[in-house]
N, C-alpha and C positions, 0 to 999 in steps of 0.2 A: 575416591572413585575416578578412574581415568576418563578422559574426554570421550564421550560416546556420540557418534553421529545421530543416533535416534533421539537423544536428549536435545541436541541442537535443533533437529527438525521440529520436535515438539514445541520448543521455545519459539521457533520461527513462526509456527502456525498460531501460537497464542498471540504473538505480536500482530499477526495478520488477521486476527479474529475481530478487529475493530474496523467498521466500515469507513470511518473518517481517515484512519491510517492508510487504508487501501486507496482511498480517493486522493490523499496527499501524494502517495507514490505515483499514481497514475498522472497526476498533475505535473509531477517532476519529470515525466517522460519527455516533456517539451523543453526541458532545460532548467537551469538554475532559477530559483524564485525566492523572493522574500516572504516572510510570514504574512505580511499584509496582502501581497499578491495572491498567495494561496488562499487566504481567508476570503478575499473578494471573489476569487474564481469559484470557490466551493460554497459561498454564501453562508459562512460559518464565522463565529466570533474569533478574532485573532488570538485571544487567550486560549481558546480550545485548540486551535491549530498549533500554537506554541507548545502546549502541554503534550500533544500527540507527537510533535516533532522531537521533543525531548526523549520520548520513549523510543522512537525510531533511531535516534542518534545513539542512545544507550546500546542498542543492538546492532550498531554499525551499518544500518541500512541507508542512512543519509549522513552527509557531512555538511558542516557549516563553514562559511567564509565570511569573516567580518569585514565590512567596508564602512568606515565611519560609525554611525549609530545603527546601521542595519546589518543583519545577518542574512546571507543568501544561502539557501540550501540546495543541494543536488544529491543525486543518487551515488552511493559509494560503490555499488557493484551492479551493473546493468543485468546481471543474471537473475535478479529479482523479478524482472519482467517476464522471464520464462515461466516462473512460478505463477505469476498473476495471469499470464496468457493461458497456461494449462488449466487454471481454475475456471477461466471464462469458457474454455472449450468443454470442460465437464458440464458447466451450467447450460451451454447451448445444446449439448447432447441430451441432457435431461429434458429440456424444453421440447426437443424433437420427439422424445419418447412419450411425453405427456400428450403432445398434439396427436401422435399416431394412436395412442390409446383412446383419446376422445373421438377421433374419426371412426374408429372401429365400433364405438358405442352407438353412433348415429344410424 
């Protein structure tokens, strides 16, 4: 089967379905970070962060750079932030609709 954009999008949304992965991507907005830096920032075990980074790396959303015993991760394509920002906009719009509905009930 030839490469289909709809399959790519579906896979991308599957990868983004994990909240820790989204938090990792949002953390990397600030720039390159090590696994320990990310784990500390998110207050999550380093092993969990490392596992999720492996998935993000497999889908080419992050890249790693080795320096001595450490690997520093960064975003491979900043366009991913457009997707995350669009999701936040949808979320905010939803909250506004809920608030308006609640205000009408009062």
